[in-house]
C-alpha positions in Angstrom: -1.2 -47.6 2.7 -3.7 -46.6 5.5 -7.0 -45.2 4.5 -8.2 -41.7 5.6 -11.2 -41.4 7.9 -14.3 -42.2 5.9 -16.6 -39.3 5.0 -20.2 -39.2 4.1 -21.6 -41.7 1.6 -22.3 -40.2 -1.9 -26.0 -39.5 -1.4 -26.5 -38.2 -5.0 -25.2 -41.6 -6.3 -27.6 -43.5 -4.0 -30.6 -41.3 -5.1 -29.9 -42.1 -8.8 -30.0 -45.8 -8.1 -33.2 -45.4 -6.2 -34.8 -43.6 -9.2 -33.5 -46.3 -11.6 -34.9 -49.1 -9.4 -38.2 -47.3 -9.1 -38.6 -46.8 -12.8 -37.5 -50.4 -13.3 -40.2 -51.9 -11.0 -42.9 -49.9 -12.8 -41.7 -50.9 -16.3 -41.0 -54.6 -15.3 -44.6 -54.9 -14.1 -46.0 -53.1 -17.1 -43.9 -55.1 -19.6 -44.4 -58.5 -18.0 -48.1 -58.5 -16.9 -49.5 -59.9 -20.2 -46.8 -62.5 -20.6 -47.1 -63.6 -17.0 -50.9 -63.8 -17.3 -50.9 -65.8 -20.5 -48.1 -68.2 -19.6 -48.6 -68.6 -15.8 -52.0 -67.1 -15.0 -50.5 -64.6 -12.6 -50.1 -61.0 -13.7 -47.8 -60.2 -10.8 -45.4 -63.2 -11.1 -42.4 -61.4 -12.6 -42.7 -58.2 -10.6 -43.1 -60.2 -7.4 -39.9 -62.1 -8.2 -38.2 -58.9 -9.0 -39.3 -57.4 -5.7 -37.9 -60.5 -3.8 -34.6 -60.0 -5.7 -34.7 -56.3 -4.7 -35.1 -57.2 -1.0 -32.3 -59.7 -1.0 -30.2 -57.2 -3.0 -30.8 -54.4 -0.5 -29.7 -56.7 2.3 -26.5 -57.5 0.4 -26.0 -53.7 -0.3 -26.3 -53.0 3.5 -23.5 -55.4 4.1 -21.1 -54.4 1.3 -21.7 -50.6 1.8 -20.6 -51.0 5.4 -17.7 -53.4 4.7 -14.4 -51.6 4.1 -13.7 -52.0 0.3 -10.1 -53.3 1.1 -11.8 -56.6 2.2 -12.3 -57.4 -1.5 -8.6 -57.0 -2.2 -7.7 -59.5 0.5 -10.3 -62.0 -0.6 -10.3 -61.4 -4.4 -8.7 -64.8 -5.2 -11.2 -66.6 -3.0 -14.1 -64.8 -4.7 -12.8 -65.6 -8.1 -12.3 -69.3 -7.3 -15.9 -69.4 -5.9 -17.1 -67.8 -9.1 -15.2 -70.3 -11.3 -16.6 -73.3 -9.3 -20.1 -71.9 -9.7 -19.6 -71.5 -13.5 -18.4 -75.1 -13.7 -21.4 -76.2 -11.5 -23.7 -74.4 -14.0 -22.4 -76.7 -16.8 -22.9 -79.8 -14.7 -26.1 -79.0 -12.7 -27.9 -76.6 -15.0 -31.4 -75.6 -14.1 -32.3 -76.3 -17.7 -32.0 -74.7 -21.1 -33.5 -71.3 -21.4 -33.4 -69.6 -24.9 -30.7 -72.0 -26.0 -28.4 -71.5 -23.1 -27.5 -73.1 -19.7 -26.7 -70.2 -17.4 -28.6 -70.9 -14.2 -28.4 -73.3 -11.3 -31.4 -74.0 -9.1 -31.3 -72.8 -5.5 -34.7 -73.9 -4.2 -37.2 -71.1 -5.1 -34.5 -69.1 -7.1 -32.6 -69.7 -10.3 -29.1 -68.2 -9.8 -27.3 -66.9 -12.8 -23.6 -67.6 -12.0 -22.2 -65.3 -14.6 -23.5 -62.3 -12.7 -21.2 -63.0 -9.8 -18.3 -63.4 -12.3 -18.7 -59.8 -13.4 -17.7 -58.5 -9.9 -15.3 -61.3 -9.1 -13.1 -60.8 -12.2 -13.0 -57.0 -11.8 -12.1 -57.3 -8.1 -9.4 -59.9 -8.9 -7.9 -57.8 -11.7 -7.8 -54.7 -9.6 -6.2 -56.5 -6.7 -3.6 -58.3 -9.0 -2.5 -55.1 -10.7 -2.4 -53.2 -7.4 -0.2 -55.8 -5.8 2.2 -55.9 -8.7 2.4 -52.1 -8.7 3.2 -52.0 -5.0 6.0 -54.6 -5.5 7.4 -52.4 -8.3 7.0 -55.3 -10.7 6.2 -54.3 -14.3 2.7 -54.5 -15.5 4.0 -56.6 -18.4 4.9 -59.3 -15.9 1.4 -59.3 -14.6 -0.5 -59.4 -17.9 0.0 -62.9 -19.2 -1.2 -64.8 -16.1 -4.0 -62.2 -15.7 -5.2 -62.7 -19.2 -5.0 -66.5 -18.6 -7.4 -66.2 -15.6 -9.8 -64.0 -17.6 -9.5 -66.4 -20.5 -10.5 -69.4 -18.2 -13.6 -67.5 -17.0 -14.3 -66.7 -20.7 -14.1 -70.4 -21.7 -16.6 -71.4 -19.0 -19.0 -68.7 -20.0 -18.8 -69.3 -23.7 -19.5 -73.0 -22.9 -22.9 -71.9 -21.6 -22.9 -70.1 -24.1 -23.1 -66.4 -23.0 -21.2 -64.2 -25.3 -22.9 -60.9 -24.2 -22.0 -61.3 -20.6 -18.4 -62.4 -21.6 -17.9 -59.0 -23.3 -19.3 -57.2 -20.2 -16.5 -59.0 -18.2 -13.8 -58.1 -20.8 -14.5 -54.4 -21.0 -14.0 -53.6 -17.3 -10.7 -55.6 -17.5 -9.6 -53.5 -20.4 -10.6 -50.3 -18.6 -8.8 -51.3 -15.4 -5.6 -52.1 -17.4 -5.7 -48.8 -19.2 -6.3 -46.7 -16.1 -3.5 -48.7 -14.3 -1.0 -47.5 -16.8 -0.7 -50.4 -19.2 0.5 -49.1 -22.6 -2.1 -48.7 -25.3 -0.4 -51.4 -27.4 -0.6 -53.9 -24.6 -4.2 -53.0 -23.9 -5.0 -53.5 -27.6 -3.2 -56.9 -27.7 -5.0 -58.1 -24.6 -8.3 -56.9 -26.0 -7.8 -58.6 -29.3 -6.8 -61.9 -27.6 -9.9 -61.9 -25.4 -12.2 -60.9 -28.3 -10.8 -63.6 -30.6 -11.5 -66.2 -27.9 -15.1 -64.9 -27.7 -15.4 -65.1 -31.5 -15.2 -68.9 -31.3 -18.9 -69.1 -30.4 -19.7 -67.4 -33.8 -18.6 -70.6 -35.7 -21.7 -72.2 -37.2 -22.9 -75.5 -35.7 -23.1 -78.7 -37.7 -26.5 -77.8 -38.9 -25.1 -74.5 -40.2 -27.2 -72.4 -37.8 -25.8 -70.0 -35.2 -28.2 -67.4 -33.8 -25.4 -65.1 -32.7 -23.9 -65.0 -36.1 -27.4 -64.6 -37.6 -27.9 -61.5 -35.3 -24.7 -59.9 -36.7 -25.7 -60.7 -40.3 -29.1 -59.2 -39.7 -27.6 -56.1 -38.2 -25.0 -55.6 -41.0 -27.6 -56.2 -43.8 -30.2 -54.0 -42.2 -32.8 -56.7 -42.9 -33.3 -58.3 -46.3 -34.6 -61.4 -48.0 -31.6 -63.4 -46.8 -32.3 -62.5 -43.2 -36.1 -62.7 -43.4 -37.5 -64.3 -40.3 -34.3 -63.8 -38.3 -35.0 -60.0 -37.8 -38.4 -60.5 -36.2 -37.1 -59.2 -32.8 -35.5 -56.2 -34.4 -38.7 -55.4 -36.2 -40.8 -55.6 -33.1 -38.4 -53.3 -31.2 -38.6 -50.8 -34.0 -42.4 -50.9 -34.0 -42.5 -50.4 -30.3 -40.1 -47.4 -30.2 -41.5 -45.9 -33.4 -45.1 -45.9 -32.2 -44.3 -44.1 -28.9 -44.3 -40.6 -30.4 -43.3 -37.7 -28.2 -45.2 -38.7 -25.0 -46.1 -42.4 -25.5 -49.4 -44.4 -25.4 -49.5 -44.3 -21.6 -48.2 -46.7 -18.9 -49.6 -50.2 -19.4 -50.8 -49.5 -22.9 -48.0 -50.9 -25.0 -49.3 -53.0 -27.9 -46.0 -54.7 -28.7 -45.7 -56.3 -25.3 -48.8 -58.3 -26.0 -46.9 -61.4 -27.1 -45.4 -59.6 -30.2 -42.1 -58.3 -28.6 -39.9 -61.2 -27.4 -38.6 -60.8 -23.8 -40.5 -57.5 -23.2 -39.5 -57.4 -19.5 -35.8 -58.3 -19.8 -33.7 -57.2 -22.8 -36.6 -55.2 -24.5 -37.9 -53.3 -21.4 -36.5 -50.1 -22.9 -38.6 -50.5 -26.1 -41.7 -51.0 -24.0 -40.8 -48.0 -21.9 -40.4 -45.8 -25.0 -43.7 -47.0 -26.5 -45.5 -46.2 -23.3 -43.7 -43.0 -22.3 -42.6 -41.7 -25.7 -39.4 -40.0 -26.8 -39.5 -37.8 -23.6 -39.7 -40.9 -21.3 -36.9 -42.7 -23.2 -34.7 -39.6 -23.0 -35.3 -39.4 -19.3 -34.2 -43.0 -18.8 -31.1 -42.4 -20.9 -30.3 -39.2 -19.0 -30.7 -41.1 -15.7 -28.3 -43.8 -16.8 -25.7 -41.3 -18.1 -25.9 -39.3 -14.8 -25.5 -42.5 -12.8 -22.5 -43.7 -14.8 -20.8 -40.3 -14.7 -21.2 -40.2 -10.9 -19.7 -43.7 -10.7 -16.6 -42.6 -12.6 -16.4 -39.5 -10.5 -16.1 -41.7 -7.4 -13.2 -43.5 -9.1 -11.4 -40.3 -10.0 -11.6 -38.9 -6.5 -10.3 -42.0 -4.6 -6.6 -41.9 -3.7 -6.3 -45.6 -2.9 -5.1 -47.4 -6.0 -7.2 -50.6 -5.5 -10.3 -48.6 -4.7 -9.8 -46.5 -7.8 -9.3 -49.5 -10.1 -12.2 -51.4 -8.6 -14.5 -48.4 -9.0 -13.4 -48.1 -12.6 -14.3 -51.7 -13.1 -17.7 -51.4 -11.6 -18.5 -48.2 -13.4 -17.4 -49.7 -16.7 -19.5 -52.8 -16.1 -22.7 -50.8 -15.5 -21.9 -48.3 -18.3 -21.0 -50.8 -21.0 -23.9 -53.1 -20.2 -26.4 -50.3 -20.4 -24.8 -49.1 -23.6 -25.0 -52.6 -25.2 -28.7 -52.8 -24.4 -29.6 -49.3 -25.5 -27.5 -49.5 -28.7 -29.3 -52.8 -29.6 -32.7 -51.3 -29.0 -31.9 -48.2 -31.1 -30.5 -50.2 -34.0 -26.9 -49.2 -33.4 -25.6 -52.7 -32.5 -26.7 -56.3 -32.9 -29.1 -57.7 -30.3 -27.2 -59.4 -27.5 -29.8 -60.4 -24.9 -28.1 -58.1 -22.3 -30.4 -56.4 -19.8 -30.1 -52.9 -18.4 -28.7 -52.7 -14.9 -31.4 -51.9 -12.2 -34.1 -51.5 -14.9 -34.6 -54.9 -16.6 -36.1 -58.0 -15.0 -33.7 -60.4 -13.4 -33.4 -61.4 -9.8 -29.8 -62.5 -9.8 -28.7 -59.5 -11.8 -30.4 -57.1 -9.4 -29.0 -58.8 -6.3 -25.4 -58.7 -7.6 -25.8 -55.2 -9.1 -26.9 -53.9 -5.7 -24.1 -55.8 -3.9 -21.5 -54.3 -6.3 -23.2 -50.9 -5.9 -22.8 -51.2 -2.1 -19.0 -51.7 -2.7 -19.0 -48.5 -4.8 -20.8 -46.6 -2.1 -18.2 -47.7 0.4 -15.4 -46.5 -1.9 -17.2 -43.2 -2.2 -16.8 -42.6 1.5 -13.0 -42.3 0.9 -13.1 -39.9 -2.1 -11.6 -36.5 -1.9 -14.0 -33.6 -1.3 -13.1 -31.2 -4.1 -13.6 -27.6 -3.3 
């Protein structure tokens, strides 16, 4: 199927990302300055690294936005194999344990989190696989088993790190792509349960009886009690930060909880710091910005006639949307803490680079969407 002539890039979508990145840089600096000063004697350490990640990410975006999205269909298998090799390399050549996990490999001045590339690689491969089988008039049922096997292999490598939160972010776009592609609801549910049960293996307690992921779930279910005392410290600090923000906040830079009380204030907890400093109004603005962005991403998918482009756009939109939801739900006490950052807002050089590269692909897809009257 030949593509129509490309139209104008979705400017509204690009503006939303610019706003998210701008807010993110301000909040990363505000949330990280104290930690950076105390631990490294450099207030600007984390925001400087984030800015470097931004520059590299914008370079990648410039490439992917101008590269016809069908390129990813042709090279989806190569990209997936590369991602799997990097995941294996992480287990062998880890940059060291950080917060109980081995998720990074050292690339000179940068630590590269290989699971971030896997998010895009898996979505691209699943979209390409299903599109190919649809064009060959093969049943989706024939495609499912080997497809789930590939996703399961990626899952095993990620759970070995271990990284359950990112694994779920990979699973949800796969489920969304399968559903939109026409897989029956029963088959989607079966595939979902199979992948979730595989992920549940990391909840089995270790020999010493401790498992912090299981403890997080217990803390969430119990709401905090004597049995979970000490385990819910992070939750309590998040609640204090958000609760003390009031309507308009304490002011940018004036958070009290970021002063070594709130764990990871510039990564998974950046929203809590933002609400403490900008209040309910500021938190609502961030949520509205994210909702508008995700809605616009799905709108691109709905307007693209090319099947692969549509499925890939659904995968990317679901990735961004589900990851943002996981973080916000945890910060608002609606889900257990997962250690998952907010796309474009939280600190993380690798995440920002890959997010911008994937966003560039989405921008390219948007050039081929129908112009509704």
